Each structure stands twice: as C-alpha cells, then as structure tokens.
C-alpha positions as CSV (number, residue, x, y, z in Angstrom):
1,X,1.5,-15.7,19.3
2,X,3.7,-16.3,16.2
3,X,4.0,-13.5,13.8
4,X,5.3,-13.5,10.3
5,X,6.2,-10.4,8.4
6,X,6.8,-10.2,4.7
7,X,7.6,-7.5,2.3
8,X,7.4,-8.0,-1.4
9,X,8.9,-5.5,-3.9
10,X,7.9,-5.9,-7.6
11,X,9.6,-4.0,-10.3
12,X,7.7,-4.5,-13.5
13,X,9.0,-3.5,-16.9
14,X,7.1,-4.1,-20.0
15,X,7.6,-3.2,-23.6
16,X,6.2,-4.0,-27.0
17,X,7.8,-6.0,-29.7
18,X,10.6,-3.9,-31.4
19,X,9.6,-1.1,-29.0
20,X,6.8,-0.1,-31.3
21,X,4.6,2.8,-30.0
22,X,1.2,1.2,-29.7
23,X,-0.2,3.0,-26.7
24,X,-2.6,5.7,-27.8
25,X,-2.3,9.0,-26.0
26,X,-5.5,8.5,-23.9
27,X,-4.1,5.2,-22.5
28,X,-0.7,6.7,-22.0
29,X,-2.2,9.6,-20.0
30,X,-4.3,7.2,-17.9
31,X,-1.3,4.9,-17.2
32,X,0.8,7.9,-16.2
33,X,-2.0,9.2,-13.9
34,X,-2.3,5.8,-12.3
35,X,1.4,5.4,-11.6
36,X,1.7,8.9,-10.1
37,X,-1.4,8.4,-8.0
38,X,-0.1,5.1,-6.5
39,X,3.3,6.6,-5.9
40,X,1.6,9.6,-4.0
41,X,-0.6,7.2,-2.0
42,X,2.4,5.1,-0.9
43,X,4.3,8.3,0.1
44,X,1.2,9.4,2.1
45,X,1.0,6.1,3.9
46,X,4.6,6.2,4.8
47,X,4.2,9.7,6.3
48,X,1.0,8.6,8.1
49,X,2.8,5.7,9.8
50,X,5.6,8.0,10.9
51,X,3.0,9.8,13.0
52,X,0.8,6.9,14.1
53,X,2.0,3.3,14.7
54,X,0.4,0.3,13.3
55,X,-0.5,-0.9,16.8
56,X,-2.2,2.4,17.6
57,X,-4.1,2.4,14.4
58,X,-5.2,-1.3,14.7
59,X,-6.3,-0.6,18.3
60,X,-8.4,2.3,17.2
61,X,-9.9,0.2,14.4
62,X,-10.9,-2.5,16.9
63,X,-12.4,0.0,19.2
64,X,-14.3,1.8,16.4
65,X,-15.9,-1.4,15.4
66,X,-16.6,-2.4,19.1
67,X,-14.4,-5.5,18.9
68,X,-13.5,-6.8,22.4
69,X,-9.7,-7.5,22.7
70,X,-7.0,-8.0,25.2
71,X,-3.6,-6.5,24.5
72,X,-1.9,-9.5,26.0
73,X,-3.2,-11.7,23.2
74,X,-3.1,-9.2,20.2
75,X,0.6,-8.4,20.3
76,X,3.7,-10.5,20.8
C-alpha cells in the first residue's frame, strides 16, 4: 500500500504599517496565551509519541471503535 508522508513548517511573521502598536492589551494577552498553549500542546504530543508509537495508538483507536482490520493491509 503506498504511503506518502509530508511535514509542513510555517513560520508566520506579521507586523503593522510602520510598526504601530495597534493591538490592545486584551488582544495581546489572548494572542500570547494562544501561542504558549499551542507550543505546550505540541511539546506534549512529541513526548506522548516518544512513549507510544503511531501504529500502537492507531491500532488502539481502531479497536476502541470496533473497526475490523488486518495488520497485513494497514501497514506497509
């Protein structure tokens, strides 16, 4: 079974015209919270996958939802 793997990294930088400070404090705090939360989530996922492989997690998912599968056809 063919498999294609892709990884996309996006580095987004934005600014305002003439670097004017237009973000009010509430928006700035929400944006900072979002960035930190996403960064912590990604770090947690990386740690999680060091302990449990994708294959093991996918197999458990299929079993939990009672999906019949044959290992010969699921993995390369």
